[in-house]
N, C-alpha and C positions, 0 to 999 in steps of 0.2 A: 219282459225279457228274463228268461230262466238263468240263473247263475249257478245252480247246484249247491245253493246254500240252505237247503230245506230244512236240515235238523241241526243247524248251528246257533242256537239260542238266540241272543240278541242280534246276530248278524242274519238270520233267517228272514225270508221274505214275509213271513206271517207276523213278525214282529217289527215290520217296518215303520209303523206308526208310533210304537214305543220308542224306537231308535231315534226317530226324529224328534220327540219330545225331548230324549236326553241329550241329543246334540245340541238342541237349542239352549238348554241349560248350561251345557258346556260352554257354548259361545259367550254366554253371559259371564260365566266364571273367568274364562280367557281374556275378555275385555277389563274385568274386574283387577285381574292381576296385573295387566299391563298399565292400567291407570294407577295402581298402587306402585309399580315400578316408576312412573313418571313423578308421582308426587313426593315418593322416598327420596329421589335424587334431588328434587326441590327443596325438601325439608332437611335434607342431610348437608346442603350447601348454603342456604340462608341464614339459618339462626346464628345470632351472635351472642356472645358473653361466656364467661367460663362455665356456667350451669348447662349452657346448650352443648358442650363437647360430648358428654356421654350420650345424649339423646342422638346426636348427629352420628356418631360412630356405630350406634345400635342401627340405625336406620341404613347406613352405608352396609353394614352385614348382611342386612335383609334384602336389600336390593336384588342380589344374584339368586336367593332362595326363590324370591317371587318370580323373577324372570323364568327360573326353572320350573315353577308352576304353570306358568303361562306357556311354556314349550310344551308340557306333559299335557295341558288341556288341548293344545293345538294338534298334537300327535294323536290323541284319543279321538278327537272330532275326525280326523282323516281316516283313522281306523274304523270308525262307525260309518263309513261312506258319505261323511258329511264334507263341506268345503269350509276350510278355515277362512274367516271373513278378513277383509282389509280394513284400512283406516276410515274408508267413507262409511262403514257401518258403524263406527265407534260413536258413542255418546258419553260424555263425560257425566259422573255423577258423585263423585266424592266432594261435595261442597265444604264440609267441614276440615278436610285436609289440605285446602288451599293455605297459600302462605299468610301468616298473620300481618297485620298493618304494621306492628311493632317486631322487628326481627329479633327482639329479646324475649318475646311472649312464648316461652317455651311450652307453656301449659296448654296453649292453643294447638300446637303441633301434638303434644301427646294425647289429647283429648280427640283430634283429627285421626290419629292411628288408632285409637280404641275404636272409634265409629267405622272406620273403614274395616278393621279386623272383625268387629261384630257383624257387619253386613256379610262380609265374606262368609263366615262361619253359619249365619242363617241361610245362605245360598248353599253352601256345601251340605248342609243338613238336609235340604231340599233334593239335592242330587243323590245323596245316599239314601233317601226313602223312595225316590223315582227308580233306584237301580236295584233296590233290595229284591231277590229272587230272580231277576231278570238279566241282570248284567253285573256279575261278580268281578270282573276286570275292571270296569269304571267304578265299581262300588270300593274296591280295595285301594284303588288310586286315590280316590276322593277322601276316604277315611284317612289315609296318611298324610294328605295335605290339610285336612281339618286339623289334625293333631298339630302341625305346625303353625297354623293360623291361631289355635287355642293357646300354644306357648307365646306367640309374639303379643296376643292381647294381655295375657298374664303378666309379662314382663312390662308392658306398658300402664298397666293398672297399678303395678308396684311404684312405678315413677310417679303416677299420679297421687298416689297415698302419701309419698314422701312430700311431695308440694304441699298437700292439703294438710298434712300434720305440720308443717311450717306456716300455715295460713296463707299460703299463695296460690291455692287453686280453689 
């Protein structure tokens, strides 16, 4: 079917295969963000103890930002003529971000956040590479989201350093 998109870059018919590759990467990013939201809600609720409060508050602040990232990925999937997947296509992957056995084990939560953010950063770097030269809109969007994720990881690395300095990590 001719759509009249012949010279529209990533939206062109000639780049349909590349667009499909990018859309699949965006679907992975979409689910990663939604899983992060789920686990941040969990880990901003469950931990106990005075030391847990700062971690819980930090995660609570990040929930809306991560949800916003998921919404950006969903919108871009649709703009690229893809279909935003539903929950039946979701597979959980964030094993290290699951709640700890002891609700006072804040270090477990911190390490889980660092792991999730690191995996997100790695995925987003792949998307940046895949979109370089062919899809500047997705490229710019993912670079901005990548910046947010790097900031989240750096914050939690700081928390981990503090616990390590006290011999608790």
